[in-house]
Phi, psi and omega in degrees: 000126183280147180243146177228135174251138178203154175289141177288150174243169178305329177296339179275003183309314178302321178294316181298313178298319178298318181289323177295322175297317178296322179293317177301316180298318177299311182295319178296327178292340177277342186282116180292342182270006180103145183285135173277143179295148177292131176276092185299335182293336182276339183298317178297345179294340180298330178300315178292317183295320189253338189234014177280177178296331176234078184294147177271329181221172177233154181234128175253128183254150172246132179238137169233128182052042178065015176253124177287112189241356179192167179206159168227129175252141185207165173215165182263148178198200180237144174244101190293335178303320178264353187051052183214167176292159178213155172255123181260118177278125177274311182214147168222127180212139174228133179303146186310313184289351181250004178286160180062028176236013176090004184292308179301317179296321179293321178296315178294323179297317178294322177297320177297317180297316178297321180294314179302317182296336180263003178080023181282151178269339180193165167264146180225136177201171175243156173223136183293136179303332180275012182244075182295328176300314177297318179299316180295321178301310181293323175301316182297333177282348184091018180292150179254125180273140176251079183294337182283350178268148177235129180291131183238152180210144176217126178295135182300323183264018176288151181295000000 
């Protein structure tokens, strides 16, 4: 089965939303404390983030037999350890029935190619500790875990 990778356009929004919902369902299924309901109000924000006049991120889609079966969302930034540009992966998801067919690897390989072409020193991403399948996938790619780092977040409008 042939695979095609391409950047998403605004016309792909229904595919992106479908895959985001499937990714949320997958992650919620991993949570031993019970799945949190999907916040449907946040899904339309991807249109503004990825398809506005000044997008914050980009989405690369994977298609097999003209079916959109996976995506990688990313944005550009800096990795100060190397004092170089970096590509930050926001999400990587492949539908269950299309896993173990090279889709995820192809998406990550294309992300590396894009990063190299832009002079980046590395790809950077997070993987949820409760996602052993994702961790094994990234380990198989040769990814390096930074266990000494802790993900931090602060709401912009926090006091």
